[in-house]
PLY file of the C-alpha trace (Angstrom):
ply
format ascii 1.0
element vertex 326
property float x
property float y
property float z
element edge 325
property int vertex1
property int vertex2
end_header
23.84 -63.51 -8.85
25.27 -60.36 -10.40
21.80 -59.38 -11.75
20.34 -59.73 -8.25
23.06 -57.49 -6.76
22.55 -54.94 -9.54
18.79 -54.80 -8.87
19.44 -54.36 -5.15
21.85 -51.50 -5.87
19.25 -49.72 -8.03
16.65 -50.06 -5.25
19.05 -48.58 -2.69
19.83 -45.63 -5.00
16.09 -45.03 -5.60
15.17 -44.95 -1.87
18.17 -42.76 -1.05
17.21 -40.22 -3.73
13.61 -40.07 -2.41
14.86 -39.50 1.13
17.25 -36.72 0.10
14.59 -35.11 -2.09
12.20 -35.01 0.87
14.86 -33.42 3.07
15.63 -30.86 0.35
11.96 -29.90 0.00
11.60 -29.61 3.79
14.64 -27.32 3.93
13.28 -25.16 1.10
9.93 -24.89 2.85
11.77 -23.74 5.97
13.51 -20.96 4.01
10.26 -19.78 2.47
8.56 -19.75 5.86
11.33 -17.60 7.31
10.59 -14.97 4.66
6.81 -15.08 4.25
5.21 -14.52 7.65
1.51 -15.25 7.98
-0.69 -12.31 9.05
-2.11 -12.43 12.57
-5.51 -14.09 13.00
-7.12 -10.88 14.20
-6.31 -7.27 13.40
-6.74 -4.67 16.17
-9.77 -2.45 15.43
-7.74 0.77 15.44
-5.80 -0.32 12.36
-8.07 1.41 9.85
-5.97 2.83 7.06
-6.23 6.22 5.42
-5.40 5.11 1.92
-7.79 3.86 -0.76
-5.10 1.33 -1.46
-5.96 -1.49 -3.87
-3.89 -3.26 -6.49
-5.72 -4.75 -9.48
-3.84 -6.70 -12.10
-2.51 -4.52 -14.93
-5.37 -4.12 -17.42
-7.86 -6.01 -15.22
-11.28 -5.23 -16.79
-13.04 -5.65 -13.45
-11.30 -2.65 -11.85
-14.42 -0.49 -12.24
-16.58 -3.19 -10.63
-14.43 -3.96 -7.60
-16.48 -4.14 -4.39
-13.53 -4.05 -2.00
-14.28 -0.52 -0.80
-13.06 0.80 2.53
-13.10 4.21 4.13
-10.33 6.49 5.29
-9.34 6.32 8.94
-10.46 9.03 11.31
-8.06 11.31 13.14
-8.44 10.75 16.89
-7.24 13.75 18.87
-5.11 13.34 21.97
-5.17 17.10 22.51
-8.13 19.43 22.88
-8.82 21.88 20.04
-7.79 24.90 22.12
-4.35 23.43 22.83
-3.78 22.41 19.21
-4.80 25.83 17.92
-1.97 27.45 19.91
0.68 25.12 18.47
2.51 25.50 15.18
2.40 22.61 12.72
5.95 21.56 13.62
5.14 21.77 17.35
2.23 19.38 16.79
4.53 17.07 14.82
7.14 17.13 17.60
4.59 16.67 20.40
2.66 13.70 18.99
4.24 10.24 19.10
1.78 7.55 18.05
2.68 3.94 17.25
-0.77 2.94 15.95
-2.25 5.56 13.63
-0.68 6.45 10.30
-1.56 10.16 10.52
-2.11 11.22 14.14
-1.39 14.93 13.58
-4.75 16.24 12.31
-3.27 19.12 10.30
-4.95 20.66 7.25
-2.09 21.66 4.96
-4.40 22.75 2.12
-4.77 26.02 4.02
-1.01 26.50 4.53
-0.30 30.21 3.99
3.51 30.21 3.89
6.33 28.32 2.17
8.49 25.83 4.07
11.93 25.20 2.58
12.61 21.60 3.50
16.23 20.45 3.66
16.41 16.88 2.32
20.14 16.28 2.67
23.41 17.86 3.73
25.72 15.16 2.40
24.35 13.67 -0.87
26.52 10.57 -0.50
25.25 9.50 2.92
21.95 11.26 3.73
19.80 9.46 1.14
19.39 5.83 0.10
17.05 4.44 -2.55
14.42 2.25 -0.81
14.74 -0.59 -3.36
16.26 -0.93 -6.81
13.13 -1.86 -8.84
11.49 0.26 -11.51
8.39 2.39 -10.89
5.31 0.35 -11.81
2.52 2.70 -10.63
2.55 6.46 -10.09
1.07 8.78 -7.48
-2.34 10.00 -8.65
-5.58 8.69 -10.09
-5.53 4.97 -10.84
-8.73 3.66 -12.28
-11.48 5.21 -10.16
-9.36 5.57 -7.02
-6.54 7.81 -5.89
-3.16 6.16 -5.37
-1.28 7.93 -2.56
2.20 6.56 -3.18
4.51 5.08 -5.80
4.95 1.36 -6.45
8.40 -0.08 -7.01
8.98 -3.50 -8.51
10.76 -6.14 -6.43
10.81 -9.85 -5.64
9.58 -11.25 -2.33
12.57 -11.26 0.02
14.38 -8.31 -1.61
15.89 -5.76 0.77
13.87 -2.61 1.57
15.95 0.27 2.96
15.22 3.45 4.91
15.46 6.41 2.53
16.64 8.86 5.20
17.92 8.88 8.75
15.10 8.66 11.27
13.22 6.75 13.96
10.76 3.91 13.39
7.34 5.10 14.54
5.14 2.23 13.34
6.07 -1.35 12.46
3.01 -3.61 12.25
0.40 -5.34 10.10
-2.78 -3.96 8.57
-5.37 -5.45 6.24
-4.61 -2.86 3.54
-0.87 -2.20 3.75
0.04 -5.70 4.93
3.29 -5.58 6.92
4.40 -1.95 6.86
6.87 0.42 8.49
6.75 4.18 8.97
10.05 5.97 9.60
9.84 9.45 11.08
12.45 12.01 10.02
13.40 15.14 11.96
12.59 17.59 9.14
8.84 16.81 9.19
8.92 14.05 6.60
7.84 10.46 7.20
8.37 7.59 4.77
6.10 4.53 4.58
7.09 1.08 3.27
4.18 -1.31 2.64
3.36 -4.90 1.58
6.51 -6.27 3.21
6.93 -10.00 3.71
8.92 -9.42 6.88
9.56 -6.49 9.24
13.11 -6.27 10.59
12.73 -3.22 12.87
10.52 -2.17 15.78
9.02 1.09 16.99
11.68 3.35 18.49
14.60 1.94 16.48
17.05 4.58 15.22
17.96 4.17 11.56
20.46 5.70 9.19
19.80 6.14 5.48
20.31 2.73 3.90
19.51 0.66 7.00
17.29 -2.36 6.42
13.62 -1.92 7.44
12.28 -5.20 6.06
11.96 -7.58 3.13
9.77 -6.91 0.13
6.60 -8.91 -0.32
2.97 -9.17 -1.30
0.99 -8.85 1.96
-2.22 -6.92 2.55
-4.27 -5.62 -0.40
-1.69 -6.39 -3.03
-1.52 -8.39 -6.22
2.07 -9.27 -6.95
5.24 -8.50 -5.04
6.11 -4.79 -4.95
6.92 -1.97 -2.55
4.25 0.66 -2.00
6.27 3.73 -0.95
4.84 6.94 0.48
6.38 10.26 1.47
4.42 12.34 3.99
4.97 15.85 5.30
3.48 16.44 8.77
1.30 13.38 8.20
-0.07 14.17 4.73
1.10 12.53 1.54
3.30 14.22 -1.03
3.95 12.96 -4.52
7.22 11.05 -3.93
8.49 12.38 -7.25
8.68 15.83 -5.65
11.36 14.36 -3.38
13.02 11.54 -5.35
14.31 11.15 -8.92
13.53 7.44 -9.14
15.25 6.82 -12.45
18.47 8.44 -11.13
18.26 6.77 -7.68
18.77 10.14 -5.97
17.02 13.04 -4.27
15.57 15.48 -6.76
16.82 18.55 -4.91
18.49 19.58 -1.68
15.84 22.16 -0.74
12.18 21.30 -1.36
9.58 24.11 -1.15
6.35 22.99 0.56
3.25 25.16 -0.03
-0.51 24.64 0.06
-0.33 23.74 -3.65
1.68 20.64 -2.72
-1.62 19.23 -1.42
-3.96 20.28 -4.24
-4.37 16.59 -5.12
-6.54 16.22 -2.00
-9.32 18.19 -3.68
-9.19 15.92 -6.73
-9.22 12.84 -4.49
-12.16 14.21 -2.47
-14.16 14.95 -5.63
-13.50 11.46 -6.94
-14.46 9.90 -3.63
-17.75 11.86 -3.60
-18.39 10.69 -7.15
-17.76 7.06 -6.17
-20.10 7.53 -3.22
-22.96 8.02 -5.69
-22.03 4.89 -7.62
-24.02 1.72 -6.86
-23.67 -1.87 -8.02
-25.99 -4.86 -7.95
-24.97 -8.53 -7.83
-27.02 -10.63 -10.24
-29.06 -13.44 -8.67
-30.50 -16.54 -10.30
-33.67 -15.65 -12.21
-32.85 -11.92 -12.50
-33.61 -10.02 -15.69
-32.66 -6.46 -16.61
-36.29 -5.48 -16.06
-36.38 -6.98 -12.55
-33.05 -5.39 -11.63
-34.18 -1.99 -12.91
-37.39 -2.20 -10.90
-35.56 -3.25 -7.69
-33.15 -0.33 -8.02
-35.67 2.28 -9.19
-34.00 2.87 -12.53
-34.53 1.87 -16.15
-33.17 -0.89 -18.38
-31.87 1.77 -20.79
-29.78 3.44 -18.05
-28.36 0.11 -16.85
-27.35 -0.84 -20.38
-25.67 2.54 -20.91
-23.76 2.40 -17.60
-22.48 -1.13 -18.27
-22.08 -0.83 -22.07
-24.31 -3.85 -22.63
-27.39 -4.52 -24.73
-30.85 -5.69 -23.69
-29.91 -9.12 -25.08
-26.83 -9.52 -22.85
-26.94 -12.76 -20.86
-26.79 -12.15 -17.11
-24.88 -14.75 -15.12
-25.47 -15.14 -11.36
-22.72 -13.43 -9.35
-21.97 -10.76 -11.93
-21.89 -7.20 -10.63
-23.54 -4.57 -12.76
-23.67 -0.85 -12.17
-27.14 0.52 -11.47
-26.31 4.16 -10.55
0 1
1 2
2 3
3 4
4 5
5 6
6 7
7 8
8 9
9 10
10 11
11 12
12 13
13 14
14 15
15 16
16 17
17 18
18 19
19 20
20 21
21 22
22 23
23 24
24 25
25 26
26 27
27 28
28 29
29 30
30 31
31 32
32 33
33 34
34 35
35 36
36 37
37 38
38 39
39 40
40 41
41 42
42 43
43 44
44 45
45 46
46 47
47 48
48 49
49 50
50 51
51 52
52 53
53 54
54 55
55 56
56 57
57 58
58 59
59 60
60 61
61 62
62 63
63 64
64 65
65 66
66 67
67 68
68 69
69 70
70 71
71 72
72 73
73 74
74 75
75 76
76 77
77 78
78 79
79 80
80 81
81 82
82 83
83 84
84 85
85 86
86 87
87 88
88 89
89 90
90 91
91 92
92 93
93 94
94 95
95 96
96 97
97 98
98 99
99 100
100 101
101 102
102 103
103 104
104 105
105 106
106 107
107 108
108 109
109 110
110 111
111 112
112 113
113 114
114 115
115 116
116 117
117 118
118 119
119 120
120 121
121 122
122 123
123 124
124 125
125 126
126 127
127 128
128 129
129 130
130 131
131 132
132 133
133 134
134 135
135 136
136 137
137 138
138 139
139 140
140 141
141 142
142 143
143 144
144 145
145 146
146 147
147 148
148 149
149 150
150 151
151 152
152 153
153 154
154 155
155 156
156 157
157 158
158 159
159 160
160 161
161 162
162 163
163 164
164 165
165 166
166 167
167 168
168 169
169 170
170 171
171 172
172 173
173 174
174 175
175 176
176 177
177 178
178 179
179 180
180 181
181 182
182 183
183 184
184 185
185 186
186 187
187 188
188 189
189 190
190 191
191 192
192 193
193 194
194 195
195 196
196 197
197 198
198 199
199 200
200 201
201 202
202 203
203 204
204 205
205 206
206 207
207 208
208 209
209 210
210 211
211 212
212 213
213 214
214 215
215 216
216 217
217 218
218 219
219 220
220 221
221 222
222 223
223 224
224 225
225 226
226 227
227 228
228 229
229 230
230 231
231 232
232 233
233 234
234 235
235 236
236 237
237 238
238 239
239 240
240 241
241 242
242 243
243 244
244 245
245 246
246 247
247 248
248 249
249 250
250 251
251 252
252 253
253 254
254 255
255 256
256 257
257 258
258 259
259 260
260 261
261 262
262 263
263 264
264 265
265 266
266 267
267 268
268 269
269 270
270 271
271 272
272 273
273 274
274 275
275 276
276 277
277 278
278 279
279 280
280 281
281 282
282 283
283 284
284 285
285 286
286 287
287 288
288 289
289 290
290 291
291 292
292 293
293 294
294 295
295 296
296 297
297 298
298 299
299 300
300 301
301 302
302 303
303 304
304 305
305 306
306 307
307 308
308 309
309 310
310 311
311 312
312 313
313 314
314 315
315 316
316 317
317 318
318 319
319 320
320 321
321 322
322 323
323 324
324 325
């Protein structure tokens, strides 16, 4: 009799544990869902990004063969050329309020003839806040064969992302490249961009102070691994964030930042690299292909293909592999 009761007790404990485990998993799934929001089914056609943003794994050997290419967005003018030509750069910045396009200002700062002394803070204890506490994992500049227009900061999905300066949210939406992202516009001509968020916690028009929450870190858009892609822009065009922020000290680098045409010299390097990439072509190997057939199809030679891909004439070609042909 006692053995029967003991067996019954064990069965009751087993079923109770399974029930509670199911409830616990359901609750955990609910928490994860509240953080990781699924992208919308369709992306509005005007959300074409300016950045050649792409995040390969560190040391990924396929970086030079990636076929996920996409072009920079076009500036769409809301003002006629005659009107714009009579306005100063800051007047254009003040006049244009656009909640869709990342850079709606259409200014060419490579031809800037003067120096602008930009005031970054008046009170160092309250006018700046570090956007997130993670280390820098990728710098502004050339990365592989593409230009990287911001700095990446390490974080975990769900970590707080803060506004670096006081300002107004101009854009808070989703794009295929930046994922969930926010642009905060600051009165001195700077804008800061926070990308790959898992969740946006502000909307266009919101007034923020330095240190206010803009969203939660994540891994949305063209991103491999949770991180914050952070950009600093002056009158719509990117600056190296290290000109503004000392990331290892969690502070602004200086109170007064001089902005000249040389601040945008990187654009020439990026343009040259983009033109170079434009002349690069790849071919996806099909079943039955040989180096000779591929060379003939692409009007080149086997020797050139082998040199471009660092392979020999005896290399086995597997269907689906991408090889460079120009």
